[in-house]
N, C-alpha and C positions, 0 to 999 in steps of 0.2 A: 813668804807665801809658799815656798817649796816645802817648808817644814810642817805646814798645817796638817797634811795627811799623816805624816809621821806622828805628830802629837795626838791625832785622833786614834791611831793604832796603838800607841803606848797607853792612852787612857782606857781603851777597850781592853787591852791585855791586863792592865792593873786591876780593872773591875772584875774581869773573869777570874783572875788569880784570887782575889779577895773573896769572891763568892764561892769558888771551889774550895777555898780554905775553911768554909763553914760560917762565914759572916752572915748575919741576917741582912737580907736585901732591904736597904733603907732608901730614903728619899735621895741621899747622896748618890747612890748607884743609879737611880732614876734620872737625876740631873746629868749624870755622865752620858747616859743614852740620849737625852734631849740635846745636850751640847754637841755630840757627834752628829746627830741628824741635822741640826741647825747649821753646823759647820759644813756639812756635805752640800746642803741645799743653798745656803746663803753665803757661805765663806768667800767666794770670789767677789761677790758684789759688796760685801762688808769691808773687805780688804781694800778694794778699789775706792770705796767711799772714804775710808780712813786716810789712804794715801793722798788723795786730792786735798783733803783738809790739812794734813800734816805739811804737805808741800807748800800750801798757801801760807800757813802759819810760820813755818821755820825756814823755808827755802825760797821765799819770794815767788812762789808759783801762782798761777792764776786763781782767782776767787772761785769757789765752788758755784756751779749753776744749778739752781733749784727752780725750774720754771713751774709756775702754777698752771695746772691743767683743769679743764672743766668739761662738762658734758660727756659725750661718748668716750673721749680719750681718757678722762678721769675714771669712768666706770670700767674701762678696759684694764687700766693699771690696777684698779682695786681687785678685779677678778684674777689677774695675773698674780697679784700678791697672795690671794687666797689659794691659788693653785700651788704655789710654792710652799705655803703653809701646810697644804694637804700632803705634799710630797714629804716634807720634813716630818709630819705626824706619822705617815706610813712607815718611813724608815725607822723612826723612833720606836714605834709600836713593835716592829719586827725585832729590834734590839731588846726591848723590854720583855716581850713574850719569850724571846730566847733566853733571857735571864731567868724568867719564871720557870721555864722548862728545865733549864740546867740545874736550878736549885731543887726543883721538884718537891717542894714543901710549902703548902699554902700558908701555913702559919708564919713562915719566914719571908713570904713575898707579898703579903697583903698590901704593903705600902706601894709596891710597884703597880699592883692592880688598881689601886686608888688613883695613882698618878695617871694611868691610862684613861680612867674615867674623867678625871679632871681636865686633862688635855683635850679629850674628845668634846667636852662641854665648851671649852674655850674655842676649839675649832668650829663648833656649831655656831657660836655667837659671832665669830669672825665671818662665817659664811653669811649670816643674816645682814651684818653690817656691810660687807663687801658687795653683795649682790643687790642690796637696796639701791645702790647708785645706778644699777642697770635700769631700774624702773623710775627712779626719782633722781636724775643726774644732778650733780653739783652744778649750780649756776654761778656765772661770773657776777660778782657783786658790783653794782654800778657805783663808781666812785663819785659821779657827778650829783648824786642825790643829796 
């Protein structure tokens, strides 16, 4: 877990070196930006999630607990998930726009611009899905029926 920020910095440095060397900004560069943003926002919780499952599978640790939530609690979790997505999107867009400005050639960065538009669309869809639960909460399925 301690090496995760180091990996992010190495990935960012390699991406910058490649772009400064004259490479056309491709989807691969964009995925690097997305990876860094997602790693910053979700990294701790993803590693914690994986550690619990690994410990259960290989070290006789306790089974992972995944409680089902309904109603307001579920709606709140969905909104919190969207806020995290929004933060990752914002960080990613800063990195992507930084790459676009650094390259300073629209013909070489059109893929990055398209990636920003696509991610923005995904963020919008995620917003609609996540906030729908605020108005129409998930209900507990009656198992007796």
